[in-house]
N, C-alpha and C positions, 0 to 999 in steps of 0.2 A: 109168597112172592117168587121163590125159586123152588125148583123141584129136583128130586133125586133122580137117579138113573131109572128107577121104577115108576117115576111119575108122581111120587108122593111129595107133599111139602117137606122142605128141609126143617129139621128141628133147630131153632136158633141156638139152643144150649150146646148141641152137638157141634154146630159150625164154630161157635165161640171156642169150645174146648179143643177141637181138632184142627182148626185153621187159624183163627184169630190169635189165640194165646201162643201157639208155636211161632207165628209170624212175629209177635212182639219179642219173644225170646231170641229169635234169630237177629232181629234188629237191635237187640240190647236196649229195649225201652220197657217201661213198666207195662204190666198187663192192663188192658182196657176191656171194657164191656160195651155192649151195644148202646147203652145210655151215654157213654162218653161221646159217641158220634153225634148223638142228638144235641148234647150241650155244645159241642164244637160247632155244629151246623147253626144252631140258634145264635151263638156269639158272632160267627162270621156273617151270617145273614143280617143280624141286627146292625152291624157296622156298615151295611150298604146304604143305609138311609131310607130304605123302603118302609112302608107303613108297618107299624107294629101289629096292626089288625091282620095284615096279610101273613105275617110270620105266625101269629097266633093261630090262624086258620090252618096253615101248613102243618103246624105241630099238633093240632087238634085240641088245643086248650080252650076251656070254656071262659076263662078269665085272662085278659091281657096281663094282669099283674103276675100271674104264674110265669108267663113268658119272660117278662122283664125281671122279676125278682129272683126266680129260681134258675132259669135256663140261660140267661145271657150274662156275660162278663164284659167289663169295659176293655176295649182294645187299647194298648199303649199308644198307637198312632192316633186313634180318635181322641184320647185324652190330651195328647200334644196339640192337636188341632183346636180343641176347646180352649186350652191355655193360651195359645197364640191369638185366638179371636178375642178373648177377654183382654189380653195385653194390648191389642190394637185399639180397643175401646178405651181402656184406662190410661194408656201412656199419653195420648194427646191431652186428656183432662189433667193428668199429673203435671205435664209441662206447663199448661195454662195456669194451674194453681201456683207453681213455682214462680212464674213470671209475676203473678199478682202479689205473692209474698215479698218479692224483691222490691216492688213498687211501694207497698205498704210498710215494709220493715226493711229498709236498706241496711247493708252491712255496717256495723259500727266503724267509725274512723278513729284511729288513735291520733291524738293531738299531742305534739311534742313541745 
């Protein structure tokens, strides 16, 4: 993809060792490899809501399960959105059930 000053393809291992790892050390972050970028891209792209088939094709996977099970991680914000959506569905139902309970089983009244 990229070439050296002599027009030869760059060796990814050399770039990782000479550029990427020193950059990680300067930034005081753990060392990463090229696959880390693949996982990160897959996770962020998965959170866009686009087709998993499109992401699968971009990553070159033959099976979408590899893309989903191995390469993507749930994003905290996406998890919050799912929880909020479930709550919006369940809370009206819970309120309705609570009203029905009150009608069917009113609070006991103490008689003095």
